DOMAR-429256 format. One record per residue (C-alpha): residue number from 1; x, y, z. Coordinates in steps of 0.001 Angstrom, whole numbers, plus 500000, padded with zeros to 6 digits. Layout:
<zakols>
k:east:north:up
NUM:X:Y:Z
...
</zakols>
This chain:
<zakols>
k:east:north:up
1:500000:500000:500000
2:501504:503311:498879
3:500969:506313:501150
4:501506:509863:499906
5:502101:512516:502568
6:501397:516224:502494
7:504513:518409:502149
8:503697:520029:505494
9:503956:516619:507190
10:507632:516281:506276
11:508284:519810:507556
12:506418:519180:510820
13:508235:515902:511435
14:511571:517642:510825
15:510558:520252:513418
16:509864:517516:515957
17:506087:517839:515805
18:503702:514839:515921
19:506507:512613:517247
20:504129:509911:518437
21:502473:509756:515027
22:505854:509692:513306
23:506932:506733:515450
24:503659:504913:514671
25:504154:505421:510948
26:507714:504153:511188
27:506474:501001:512904
28:503770:500466:510282
29:506373:500801:507564
30:508709:498410:509398
31:505870:495876:509710
32:505252:496031:505967
33:501826:497649:506311
34:502667:500497:503946
35:505304:502150:501796
36:505720:505897:501949
37:506426:507622:498652
38:507392:511112:497616
39:507542:513092:494394
40:509352:516083:492962
41:506461:518241:494145
42:507550:517481:497713
43:511127:518308:496767
44:510051:521600:495210
45:507932:522639:498187
46:510219:521556:501007
47:513837:521177:499932
48:514836:524157:497778
49:516264:526811:500160
50:515577:530408:499176
51:518200:531800:501543
52:521159:530469:503495
53:519390:530775:506853
54:516850:528170:505688
55:519433:525704:504400
56:519797:523655:507590
57:516022:523410:508003
58:515667:522137:504444
59:518399:519564:504980
60:516576:518339:508079
61:513412:517901:505998
62:515432:515970:503432
63:516605:513580:506148
64:512990:512956:507175
65:511927:512263:503590
66:514821:509834:503203
67:514069:508146:506530
68:510379:507621:505760
69:510467:507016:502024
70:513940:505698:501318
71:514336:505605:497532
72:510629:505143:496823
73:510149:508110:494521
74:507211:508559:492200
75:508236:509617:488694
76:508261:513261:487678
77:504643:514290:487076
78:504757:514388:483268
79:506596:511028:483159
80:504063:509501:485560
81:501177:510693:483398
82:502876:509070:480417
83:502889:505697:482170
84:506043:505570:484302
85:505517:503754:487608
86:507062:503918:491081
87:510832:503999:491000
88:513001:502502:493728
89:516189:504243:492667
90:515173:507607:494116
91:514887:509314:490711
92:512170:511952:491034
93:513467:514243:488272
94:512328:514040:484636
95:513653:511041:482742
96:516846:512038:480973
97:517425:514990:483285
98:520735:513622:484570
99:521802:512831:481012
100:521332:516486:480131
101:523719:517675:482842
102:526785:518760:480919
103:529523:517260:483053
104:532068:517607:480255
105:531765:521375:480521
106:532285:521147:484285
107:535520:519216:483790
108:536736:521506:481006
109:536035:524580:483132
110:537889:523056:486067
111:540883:522233:483923
112:540913:525705:482318
113:540703:527309:485736
114:543712:525357:486984
115:545696:526168:483835
116:544838:529887:484084
117:545814:529870:487742
118:549170:528221:487001
119:549918:530646:484173
120:549005:533646:486342
121:551379:532381:488994
122:554126:532033:486356
123:554451:528278:486874
124:553884:527280:483220
125:554773:528673:479814
126:552684:528670:476622
127:554015:525275:475503
128:553165:523709:478857
129:549739:525358:478741
130:548963:523551:475470
131:550278:520255:476899
132:548126:520572:480035
133:544974:520663:477926
134:545469:516935:477211
135:544732:514258:479820
136:548194:512740:479544
137:549911:516113:479819
138:547846:517142:482858
139:548495:513790:484556
140:552261:514047:484006
141:552429:517647:485227
142:550400:516953:488396
143:552513:513856:489084
144:555654:515986:488913
145:554435:519185:490541
146:551152:518621:492383
147:548301:521100:492166
148:545659:522541:494471
149:542081:521238:494340
150:540074:522701:491475
151:538270:525799:492689
152:535340:525338:490361
153:534282:522351:492450
154:532693:524751:494936
155:530193:525745:492267
156:528852:522214:492127
157:528369:521324:495766
158:531647:519505:496400
159:535358:519629:495425
160:536709:518171:492202
161:539504:515680:492956
162:542730:516068:490948
163:542266:512863:488981
164:539120:514242:487319
165:541421:516551:485394
166:542939:513650:483454
167:541252:510288:484246
168:538222:509353:482077
169:537238:506437:484333
170:537289:508708:487373
171:535099:511239:485554
172:532553:508535:484757
173:532444:507445:488399
174:532105:511084:489429
175:529038:511503:487204
176:527349:508565:488943
177:528204:509980:492364
178:526882:513392:491323
179:523541:511911:490304
180:523272:510008:493588
181:523947:513200:495483
182:521591:515300:493383
183:518592:512993:493819
184:519294:512214:497469
185:516752:514295:499476
186:519264:514692:502280
187:521877:516259:499980
188:519691:517992:497427
189:519246:521258:499350
190:522984:521795:499647
191:523601:521156:495963
192:520734:523224:494568
193:521685:526100:496876
194:525307:526039:495719
195:524305:525737:492077
196:521395:528150:491855
197:521190:529911:495240
198:517626:528756:495711
199:516561:529068:492068
200:515625:525463:491395
201:515369:524988:487594
202:512824:522188:487950
203:510668:524458:490098
204:510448:526809:487127
205:509324:523890:484957
206:506435:523090:487325
207:505502:526755:487668
208:505403:526934:483878
209:502756:524194:483894
210:500782:525762:486731
211:500679:529398:485660
212:498450:529009:482531
213:495903:527010:484558
214:495963:529518:487410
215:495512:532544:485121
216:492759:530877:483089
217:490816:529938:486233
218:490979:533489:487516
219:489693:534804:484182
220:486900:532224:484127
221:485670:533111:487606
222:485796:536838:486889
223:483870:536334:483629
224:481131:534295:485304
225:481021:536658:488271
226:480555:539780:486110
227:477887:538052:484001
228:475946:536979:487097
229:476215:540501:488504
230:474793:541911:485273
231:471924:539405:485369
232:471145:540251:489009
233:471162:543980:488221
234:468679:543539:485355
235:466417:541360:487505
236:466496:543971:490280
237:465540:546668:487793
238:462560:544575:486680
239:461496:544008:490285
240:461575:547743:490909
241:459641:548336:487713
242:456990:545810:488700
243:456594:547305:492159
244:456194:550819:490761
245:453246:549947:488547
246:449874:548438:489411
247:448906:545136:487809
248:446505:546818:485376
249:449101:549142:483906
250:452055:546701:484101
251:451086:544874:480931
252:451011:548193:479039
253:454262:549487:480544
254:456654:550135:477622
255:459763:548929:479524
256:458515:545516:480682
257:459066:543629:477425
258:462455:545257:477086
259:463506:544142:480563
260:462363:540560:479994
261:464313:540517:476727
262:467419:541784:478495
263:467081:539064:481155
264:466772:536334:478532
265:469772:537756:476698
266:471859:537877:479895
267:470965:534265:480743
268:471910:533115:477236
269:475190:534965:477553
270:475904:533343:480916
271:475179:529845:479632
272:477317:530311:476513
273:480455:531698:478197
274:483621:530078:476895
275:485825:529663:479955
276:489032:528919:478017
277:490576:526827:480795
278:493600:524804:479645
279:492945:521058:479558
280:494661:518903:482187
281:498116:517597:481465
282:498083:514718:478952
283:497132:511520:480745
284:495874:513321:483856
285:492579:512666:485614
286:490586:515463:483952
287:487835:515084:486552
288:490043:516688:489226
289:490347:519948:487341
290:486677:519955:486289
291:485598:519372:489893
292:487787:522205:491151
293:486542:524594:488463
294:482898:523823:489327
295:483550:524630:492980
296:485246:527904:492109
297:482526:528990:489730
298:479767:528083:492167
299:481416:530130:494890
300:482582:532823:492467
301:485979:532549:494191
302:489092:532485:491989
303:492243:530639:493095
304:494291:532871:495369
305:497701:531258:494989
306:499631:528956:492672
307:499816:526509:495569
308:496172:525622:494892
309:497212:524370:491461
310:500128:522518:493081
311:497540:520773:495292
312:495824:519489:492154
313:499161:518330:490748
314:499769:516337:493943
315:496356:514723:493543
316:497175:513639:489984
317:499196:510859:491658
318:496086:509424:493341
319:495683:506411:491001
320:499052:505096:492258
321:498317:505597:495956
322:496007:503972:498481
323:496066:506924:500879
324:496881:510600:500444
325:497387:513045:503302
326:495958:516426:502331
327:495447:519758:504064
328:492019:520998:505132
329:491629:523269:502108
330:492199:520404:499694
331:490029:518023:501713
332:487090:520431:501664
333:487503:521121:497946
334:487635:517456:496877
335:485632:515573:499503
336:482793:515323:496994
337:485020:513875:494273
338:484234:510144:494141
339:487680:508764:493111
340:489196:510358:496232
341:486411:509432:498636
342:488309:506748:500564
343:491835:507982:499870
344:492133:511408:501473
345:493195:511716:505101
346:492521:515103:506634
347:494947:515158:509567
348:498273:513474:510188
349:496951:512111:513515
350:494343:510081:511581
351:496865:508514:509228
352:498129:505546:511336
353:494597:504254:511872
354:493789:504806:508196
355:496807:502677:507275
356:495804:499920:509696
357:492215:499744:508433
358:492768:500282:504724
</zakols>
């Protein structure tokens, strides 16, 4: 049984909250009652530090994710919707993402930096500079003279050992180690902070998917709201008109037919509004979005934050999970959605019993 937690649960556990519940969940996992899973959405919401003072907190959250979930990562959302299933290698990023990391540039930059440093210090001439650009030349020079650790390593979360400057086998092993570090929740915060100072590139990818839906929903609600307001205004005018004339003269009142025509026109306009809401992501449960839109339109309340779209993205994983911990806002919004009826758990305190009885 796969159990999907709310991002806030990982944060609370890292802060030492709900310790009794955390211990219960650990026991249930140990007894084989459930498997906890996480996705990139959790990574995006909990592990990317926006400032140095939050770095330690994010690393603590990463340790909790690793402790509860191990390497049980759900595929990146678009890959999951295309048919990818639970991975047990901890890869939550898009398929091929690690392949796109240009390690060769990293190594070339490190080597160039060392060569520039040596030339600035007057330790090599132009001939030696050309020779150091080859693996064999760099290996021979380091063997004879030694060299300080490549400075550019600090830009990638850890130092570059000397042998990466000339040893192809060592570079290949380094790439594997880099990937393990990058996708390890416990190490991810440190690396993404060093690389992007809190600007997680995958976060921008998700935001790029969310923003069109968010903007379209706001426009749809505002369109319906203004149309309903116009209809109510016309109906109020008719009510006032009817109350100002006696029943005998009402039928002959020149404005009555006009008002009824305007009401019919307004109702037709309201029923024919094109909401222009982007369709769900390919392969997604389109009922989730439709349900959410109906609730918004009925309440004439547009989404207030992109996080409400993120909530829907989390729920797109529901076919893979037996239980999903959600916050109160999400629970209230989707409690009437049949596919989630027996899956959503409103509070973390309720989760152990839900696991035992599911």
